[in-house]
C-alpha positions as CSV (number, residue, x, y, z in Angstrom):
1,M,-19.4,39.5,37.0
2,L,-22.0,36.7,36.3
3,D,-25.7,37.1,36.9
4,S,-28.0,34.5,38.4
5,D,-31.3,33.2,37.2
6,D,-34.3,35.2,38.3
7,S,-36.7,32.3,38.8
8,E,-38.5,32.2,42.1
9,Q,-37.7,29.3,44.3
10,A,-41.3,29.3,45.6
11,D,-42.3,28.2,42.1
12,L,-40.6,24.8,42.5
13,R,-43.7,23.1,43.8
14,G,-47.5,23.5,44.0
15,G,-50.2,21.9,46.1
16,R,-49.4,20.2,49.4
17,S,-47.5,17.0,50.1
18,P,-47.8,14.9,53.3
19,W,-44.4,16.2,54.6
20,F,-45.2,19.8,54.2
21,A,-45.8,20.4,57.9
22,T,-44.0,17.4,59.4
23,S,-40.9,19.3,60.5
24,S,-40.3,22.8,61.7
25,H,-37.7,24.5,59.7
26,P,-34.4,25.7,61.2
27,S,-34.4,29.4,61.8
28,R,-32.6,31.8,59.5
29,R,-31.0,35.1,60.2
30,D,-31.1,38.3,58.2
31,L,-27.8,39.0,56.6
32,V,-27.0,42.6,57.5
33,E,-23.3,42.8,56.7
34,S,-20.8,41.4,54.2
35,L,-19.2,38.2,55.3
36,S,-16.5,35.7,54.4
37,C,-16.2,31.9,54.8
38,D,-14.5,28.8,53.6
39,A,-17.6,27.5,51.7
40,L,-20.9,29.2,50.7
41,I,-23.8,26.9,49.8
42,V,-26.6,28.5,47.8
43,G,-29.8,26.5,48.6
44,A,-31.0,25.0,51.8
45,G,-33.0,22.1,50.5
46,I,-31.9,18.5,50.7
47,T,-28.9,18.9,48.5
48,G,-27.7,22.0,50.3
49,S,-28.3,20.3,53.7
50,L,-26.3,17.2,52.7
51,V,-23.4,19.4,51.4
52,A,-23.5,21.5,54.6
53,E,-23.3,18.4,56.7
54,R,-20.4,17.1,54.7
55,L,-18.4,20.3,54.6
56,T,-18.8,21.0,58.3
57,R,-17.7,17.4,59.0
58,Q,-14.6,18.3,57.1
59,G,-14.0,21.2,59.5
60,L,-14.9,24.1,57.1
61,D,-16.5,27.4,58.0
62,V,-19.8,27.2,56.1
63,I,-22.5,29.7,55.3
64,I,-25.8,28.6,53.7
65,V,-28.2,31.1,52.0
66,D,-31.7,30.6,50.7
67,R,-34.3,33.2,49.7
68,E,-37.1,30.8,50.8
69,L,-37.7,28.7,53.9
70,P,-35.3,25.7,54.0
71,G,-36.7,22.6,52.2
72,L,-39.9,24.2,50.9
73,G,-38.9,24.0,47.2
74,S,-38.3,20.7,45.4
75,T,-37.6,18.9,48.7
76,A,-41.2,19.3,49.9
77,A,-42.4,18.0,46.6
78,S,-40.2,14.9,46.6
79,T,-41.7,11.4,47.1
80,S,-38.3,10.5,48.7
81,M,-37.9,7.1,47.1
82,L,-34.2,6.4,47.7
83,L,-33.5,4.2,44.6
84,W,-30.1,3.3,43.4
85,E,-31.4,2.3,40.1
86,I,-31.0,5.1,37.6
87,D,-33.6,6.6,35.3
88,R,-31.7,5.2,32.3
89,P,-31.6,1.4,32.3
90,L,-28.0,0.0,32.5
91,R,-28.3,-1.5,29.1
92,E,-29.2,1.9,27.6
93,L,-26.6,3.8,29.5
94,S,-24.0,1.2,28.3
95,E,-25.0,1.9,24.7
96,I,-24.3,5.6,25.3
97,Y,-21.1,5.5,27.3
98,G,-19.9,1.9,27.4
99,F,-20.4,-0.8,30.0
100,D,-17.5,0.3,32.3
101,R,-18.7,3.9,32.7
102,A,-22.4,2.9,33.0
103,S,-21.8,0.2,35.6
104,R,-19.5,2.6,37.6
105,A,-22.4,5.1,37.8
106,Y,-24.8,2.3,38.9
107,R,-22.5,1.0,41.6
108,A,-21.8,4.6,42.8
109,S,-25.6,5.1,43.1
110,R,-26.0,1.9,45.0
111,D,-23.2,2.9,47.4
112,A,-24.8,6.3,47.8
113,V,-28.1,4.9,49.2
114,A,-26.1,2.7,51.6
115,G,-23.9,5.7,52.6
116,L,-27.0,7.9,53.2
117,Q,-28.6,5.3,55.4
118,S,-25.4,4.9,57.4
119,L,-25.1,8.7,57.8
120,V,-28.7,9.1,59.0
121,W,-28.3,6.3,61.6
122,R,-25.0,7.6,62.8
123,L,-26.4,11.1,63.3
124,G,-29.6,9.8,64.8
125,I,-31.9,11.8,62.5
126,A,-35.5,10.9,63.0
127,C,-36.9,10.9,59.4
128,D,-38.9,7.7,59.1
129,L,-36.0,6.1,57.2
130,R,-36.8,2.5,56.2
131,D,-34.9,-0.2,54.3
132,K,-36.9,-1.2,51.2
133,D,-36.6,-3.4,48.2
134,S,-37.5,-1.9,44.8
135,L,-39.8,-3.5,42.3
136,Y,-39.0,-2.5,38.7
137,L,-42.2,-3.4,36.8
138,A,-42.7,-4.3,33.1
139,A,-44.8,-1.5,31.6
140,G,-45.9,-3.3,28.5
141,E,-47.2,-6.7,27.5
142,G,-43.9,-8.5,27.6
143,S,-40.8,-8.7,29.9
144,A,-38.0,-9.4,27.4
145,E,-36.4,-6.0,28.0
146,L,-36.4,-6.6,31.8
147,V,-34.8,-10.0,31.4
148,E,-32.1,-8.4,29.3
149,E,-31.7,-5.6,31.8
150,H,-31.3,-8.2,34.6
151,R,-28.5,-9.8,32.6
152,W,-26.6,-6.5,32.3
153,R,-27.0,-5.9,36.0
154,A,-25.7,-9.4,36.9
155,R,-22.7,-8.7,34.7
156,A,-22.0,-5.5,36.7
157,G,-22.3,-7.4,40.0
158,L,-25.5,-5.6,41.0
159,P,-28.1,-7.3,43.2
160,G,-31.6,-8.3,42.2
161,D,-33.7,-11.1,40.7
162,F,-36.1,-11.3,37.8
163,I,-39.5,-12.6,38.7
164,D,-42.1,-13.6,36.1
165,H,-45.8,-12.9,35.9
166,A,-46.8,-15.8,38.1
167,M,-44.3,-15.1,40.8
168,L,-45.1,-11.4,40.7
169,L,-48.8,-12.1,41.2
170,E,-48.1,-14.6,44.0
171,R,-45.7,-12.4,45.9
172,F,-47.2,-9.0,45.4
173,G,-50.6,-9.4,43.9
174,I,-49.6,-7.2,40.9
175,A,-50.6,-8.3,37.4
176,R,-47.7,-7.4,35.2
177,A,-45.6,-9.4,32.7
178,G,-42.6,-9.4,35.1
179,A,-40.3,-7.4,37.3
180,I,-36.9,-7.1,38.7
181,I,-36.8,-7.0,42.5
182,S,-33.7,-5.5,44.1
183,P,-32.5,-4.9,47.6
184,G,-30.7,-1.8,48.8
185,A,-33.4,0.9,48.4
186,A,-35.0,3.0,51.1
187,D,-37.6,5.6,51.8
188,A,-37.9,8.5,54.2
189,D,-39.7,11.8,55.0
190,P,-37.6,14.3,53.0
191,M,-38.4,17.3,55.1
192,K,-37.4,15.7,58.4
193,L,-34.3,14.3,56.7
194,S,-33.3,17.7,55.2
195,H,-34.0,19.7,58.3
196,G,-32.1,17.1,60.5
197,L,-29.0,17.4,58.3
198,L,-29.2,21.1,58.3
199,R,-29.5,21.3,62.1
200,T,-26.5,19.0,62.3
201,A,-24.5,21.4,60.2
202,L,-25.7,24.4,62.3
203,S,-24.7,22.6,65.5
204,R,-21.2,22.5,64.1
205,G,-21.1,26.2,63.5
206,A,-22.6,26.7,60.1
207,R,-24.6,29.9,59.6
208,L,-27.9,30.0,57.8
209,F,-29.2,33.3,56.3
210,E,-32.2,34.4,54.4
211,A,-30.5,35.9,51.3
212,D,-30.8,35.8,47.5
213,A,-27.5,35.3,45.6
214,V,-27.7,37.3,42.4
215,S,-24.1,37.5,41.0
216,F,-20.9,35.5,41.1
217,D,-17.5,37.1,40.5
218,T,-14.8,34.5,40.1
219,A,-12.0,36.7,38.9
220,G,-10.2,37.0,42.3
221,R,-8.5,34.6,44.6
222,S,-11.9,33.8,46.2
223,V,-15.4,33.9,44.8
224,S,-17.4,37.1,45.5
225,V,-21.1,36.4,45.6
226,G,-23.4,39.5,45.4
227,L,-26.7,39.4,47.2
228,A,-30.0,41.1,46.4
229,N,-29.6,43.4,49.5
230,D,-26.2,44.7,48.1
231,R,-24.2,42.7,50.7
232,E,-21.4,40.3,49.5
233,I,-20.1,37.0,50.7
234,E,-16.5,36.1,50.0
235,A,-15.9,32.3,49.9
236,R,-13.0,30.1,48.8
237,S,-15.6,27.6,47.5
238,V,-19.2,28.1,46.4
239,V,-21.7,25.2,45.9
240,L,-24.8,25.8,43.9
241,A,-27.7,23.6,45.1
242,T,-30.8,25.4,43.9
243,G,-33.0,22.7,42.4
244,Y,-33.9,23.4,38.8
245,V,-33.2,27.2,39.2
246,M,-29.8,27.3,37.6
247,P,-27.7,30.5,37.6
248,D,-26.6,31.6,34.2
249,I,-23.0,30.5,34.9
250,V,-24.1,26.8,34.7
251,R,-24.5,25.7,31.1
252,S,-25.4,22.1,30.1
253,T,-26.5,20.6,26.8
254,V,-28.0,17.5,28.5
255,H,-30.0,19.4,31.1
256,E,-33.9,19.4,31.0
257,V,-36.6,20.7,33.3
258,S,-39.6,18.4,34.0
259,S,-42.7,18.5,36.1
260,S,-44.2,15.6,38.0
261,W,-47.4,15.1,39.9
262,A,-48.3,12.9,42.9
263,I,-51.1,12.0,45.2
264,A,-51.3,10.5,48.7
265,T,-54.2,8.6,50.2
266,V,-55.5,8.6,53.7
267,P,-53.6,6.2,56.0
268,Q,-54.6,2.6,55.2
269,P,-51.9,0.3,56.6
270,Q,-54.1,-2.7,56.2
271,N,-54.2,-2.2,52.4
272,I,-50.6,-1.8,51.4
273,W,-48.8,-4.3,49.2
274,N,-46.1,-6.6,50.4
275,D,-43.7,-4.7,52.8
276,G,-44.5,-1.4,51.0
277,T,-41.8,-2.2,48.4
278,L,-40.9,0.8,46.2
279,I,-42.5,0.5,42.8
280,W,-41.5,2.0,39.5
281,E,-41.9,1.1,35.8
282,D,-39.7,0.2,32.9
283,A,-40.9,3.2,30.8
284,K,-39.6,6.7,29.9
285,D,-42.3,8.6,31.8
286,Y,-42.8,6.0,34.5
287,L,-45.3,5.5,37.3
288,Y,-43.8,5.3,40.8
289,A,-45.4,4.3,44.1
290,R,-44.4,4.0,47.7
291,T,-46.1,3.9,51.2
292,T,-45.4,5.9,54.3
293,A,-44.8,5.0,57.9
294,A,-48.4,6.0,58.6
295,G,-49.7,3.7,55.9
296,R,-50.5,6.2,53.2
297,I,-50.1,5.2,49.6
298,I,-48.2,7.6,47.4
299,I,-48.3,7.4,43.6
300,G,-46.7,9.8,41.2
301,G,-45.8,10.3,37.6
302,E,-47.4,11.7,34.5
303,D,-44.1,13.6,34.0
304,S,-44.0,16.4,31.4
305,T,-41.2,18.5,30.0
306,E,-43.9,20.7,28.4
307,I,-45.9,21.8,31.4
308,I,-43.2,23.5,33.5
309,E,-44.5,27.0,34.1
310,P,-45.7,27.1,37.7
311,E,-49.3,28.3,37.0
312,A,-49.9,25.8,34.2
313,R,-48.3,23.0,36.2
314,D,-50.5,23.7,39.2
315,R,-53.7,24.1,37.1
316,A,-53.0,20.5,35.9
317,I,-53.0,19.1,39.5
318,P,-56.8,18.2,39.6
319,E,-56.7,16.4,36.2
320,K,-53.3,14.7,36.8
321,S,-54.6,13.6,40.3
322,R,-57.6,11.9,38.7
323,V,-55.4,10.1,36.2
324,L,-53.1,9.0,39.0
325,A,-56.0,7.8,41.1
326,R,-57.2,5.7,38.1
327,R,-53.6,4.3,37.7
328,L,-53.4,3.5,41.4
329,A,-56.7,1.6,41.1
330,A,-55.4,-0.4,38.2
331,L,-52.0,-1.1,39.8
332,W,-53.4,-1.9,43.3
333,P,-57.2,-2.4,43.4
334,A,-57.1,-3.0,47.2
335,A,-56.3,0.7,47.8
336,K,-59.0,2.9,49.2
337,P,-59.4,5.8,46.7
338,D,-59.6,8.5,49.4
339,I,-57.0,11.0,48.3
340,E,-55.8,13.4,51.0
341,F,-52.9,15.2,49.3
342,R,-52.3,16.3,45.7
343,W,-49.2,18.1,44.6
344,A,-46.8,18.9,41.8
345,G,-43.1,19.7,41.6
346,T,-40.7,20.9,39.0
347,F,-37.3,19.1,38.9
348,D,-34.2,19.2,36.8
349,T,-33.3,16.1,34.9
350,T,-30.8,15.1,32.2
351,K,-31.2,13.4,28.9
352,D,-28.8,10.6,29.9
353,G,-30.2,10.1,33.4
354,L,-26.9,11.0,35.1
355,P,-26.5,14.0,37.4
356,L,-24.6,17.2,36.9
357,I,-22.0,17.3,39.7
358,G,-18.6,19.0,39.9
359,P,-16.8,22.2,39.0
360,V,-18.6,24.8,36.9
361,P,-16.5,25.3,33.7
362,G,-15.1,28.9,33.5
363,A,-16.0,29.7,37.1
364,K,-13.1,28.9,39.4
365,G,-14.1,27.9,42.9
366,V,-17.8,27.2,42.0
367,Y,-19.3,23.8,42.1
368,A,-22.7,22.6,41.0
369,A,-25.1,19.8,41.9
370,Y,-28.0,19.5,39.5
371,G,-29.9,17.1,37.2
372,Y,-31.2,14.5,39.5
373,G,-34.4,13.3,38.0
374,G,-35.9,10.3,39.8
375,N,-32.7,9.8,41.9
376,G,-32.9,13.1,43.7
377,I,-31.8,12.4,47.2
378,T,-29.5,9.5,46.2
379,F,-27.6,11.8,43.8
380,S,-27.7,14.6,46.4
381,F,-25.7,12.4,48.8
382,L,-23.3,11.5,46.0
383,A,-22.9,15.2,45.1
384,A,-22.1,16.0,48.8
385,R,-19.5,13.3,48.8
386,L,-17.8,14.2,45.5
387,I,-17.8,18.0,46.1
388,G,-16.5,17.5,49.6
389,D,-13.7,15.4,48.3
390,L,-13.0,17.9,45.5
391,I,-12.7,20.8,48.0
392,A,-10.4,18.6,50.1
393,G,-8.1,18.0,47.1
394,K,-9.3,14.6,46.1
395,T,-10.7,13.5,42.7
396,S,-12.8,10.6,41.2
397,P,-13.5,9.3,37.7
398,L,-17.2,10.0,38.5
399,L,-16.4,13.7,38.1
400,S,-15.8,13.1,34.4
401,D,-18.9,10.9,34.1
402,F,-21.0,13.6,35.7
403,A,-19.3,16.7,34.2
404,I,-21.4,19.7,33.7
405,D,-20.2,20.2,30.1
406,R,-20.4,16.6,29.0
407,D,-21.9,16.1,25.5
408,G,-24.2,13.3,26.6
409,G,-22.9,10.8,24.0
410,K,-25.9,9.4,22.0
411,A,-28.4,10.5,24.7
412,G,-31.6,12.0,23.4
């Protein structure tokens, strides 16, 4: 019998994001009796919702449990920038794992954004999904590293163009040394997206319960999941999709927990930059920015692996917000400094920038989806696809690349 982590999911975020009340959550039922199913999903945020949509599409009998309201953890704190570019530059990832493995991860990420967009349009989910380019900005005085990164991407067949200081200034009004502009990104309202996917799964017969999974017994032919109310759920497959709150059965040497802060302005559609292109920086703890359909400007960053306790993280919101407002003014002076929303979230990341997706070693029938960093929703879609295929008896070389127990190569 394996116990779960005792962290509270309500601790995943603090403050209030623009999406907090944009979508009414699907209703949950109380679980009053022990049940069985084909697949149990623990967590009803964006990852759990994507997995539920995938597995119900495959015809499985699915139960989803969450101890909190669906989507009100990390999903509500997401800035929902659907980037295919990974937190680790391709050149660095190639140094760790070799070019073939690194480029495979990048191409899979690119395909995931396209796949998610196609899924949303096919299902007709109203979540303010918009096609966007991404602008990967030089963070320092020079742009030599971006030029080199562009060469690596071109070798991998990835789309994008390097633009120098003069062209960046002319096209976007942003004064940096250079940037890579790439197609194929998107943005959305994460709560509307998550709830839309969850409702799709429920319409196909999935069941959603308010319940807290506290133990996992994998010794039998199926997985027996013990709940806090002393009921049990027997499932042939269990998918863990609980944000940074990892049960003890999931162990990884490349996993890290990090907090991030963000602010959103009042709507000012007349002041946004060219096409509201998604912006992020070539830096370890990078700044990132997007706009919304209402014309708000969102900017986030100031990430920390030190300030992760919920109370300390939330106490930092006022100061982090002031820093982010100053950084917004430096990046885009045309923005009105009127800040309407301030929030923080805690997320799971990995040292190599790749997700943790696949079977949990030593726990037969249990699969995990963690470690998303800045590619949260993109990797959530990829996790749903890979785990769905695994349960259906298919495999992929990506499962080795994203293995829970990988050593991380030279990552650090």
